[in-house]
N, C-alpha and C positions, 0 to 999 in steps of 0.2 A: 890439523889440516888433513883432509881426506886424500887418498891416493889420487883420485881424479883431479882435485884442485892442484895438487903438486905437479901432476903431468901437464895441466893447462898452463901453469906458470912457466914451465919450460917451453911449451909450444909458443906462447905469446911473447916470450923473450927472444925467440929465434928470429933473426932478421929475414930469413928465407920464408917464414910462415906468416908473420904479422908485420904490419906497418904502423908507424906513428900517426896519430890523428889528433884532432882537437874537437872536443864536444863543447857546444855553446847552447845554453838553455834559452828557449824562446821566451820564457816568462821572467826570469831573473837576470839574464845576461851573464850568469855564472859561466866560467870557462874551466875546462879540466882536460889536461893531456891524457889520452888513452891510447891503447894499442888495439888494432882491429885486424881481423882476417877478412879479406875482400873476396867476394864471389860475384861473377857477372853472368848468370845463366840466362839463356833465351827463355822467354815465356810465350807459350802458345795460347791465344785467345780465340775462341770460336764465336762466330756471329752468323747465325743461319748456316748456310752451307760453306761459308768462307772461314779460313783459318789465318790468323795474323800472327806473325812472329815478331816480338819486340825485345829489345835489349833491356836488361834490368841491372840494378846494382843492389847487392845485399851484403851486409857486413855482420860479423859476429864479434861481440864485445863481452868481456868478462863482467859479471855483476860486481866484482870487487873493484873494478875501475869505474863503473858507471851504474850506480845503484838505482836510479829512477829516470830513465829516458822517457820522453813524451813525444807524441806526434807534433811536428813543427819545430823541434830542436834541430840545430845545425851540426853537421859533422864535416869537418874540413880535413881533407886528405891531400897533402902536398898543396898544389895550387887550386885544387878542385873543391867546390862546396856542394854539399848535398843536404836536403831536408828529409827528416824522418817522416815517412807517410805510413799511415795505419798504425795499429797498436804494436809495440814491441812484443816479441814472443820469447819466453824463457824455455830452456831445455828441461828435460825430465829431472836432471840432477840439480836444477836451479843454480847453475854456475855461469851460463852463457845467455846473453840476449841476442836474438836475431832481429836485425833492423832492416826494413825495406826502405830504400832511399830513392829520391829523385833529384836530378840536378837542380841547383838553386840559381 
């Protein structure tokens, strides 16, 4: 195990950093408990001379927890359900997925 992977295990185990979630496959209905780090940055979209600010929901999940997420899969965090939109993106070390979510 690399030093980075060991550090990520500690970060994702920390209840102050990551939360429990449930991944549900859109194609096979397979379910898997995972831990995610949630981020909700504002996104600025420009249209002509106008700028729109919108809320977003982005989560980071370990590849070891979630080897093959796909657009359309469901992520349930507490009582809230989100659908993965767009292609999941891996980090440089290939340890973390970044998933762009929309409310379901």
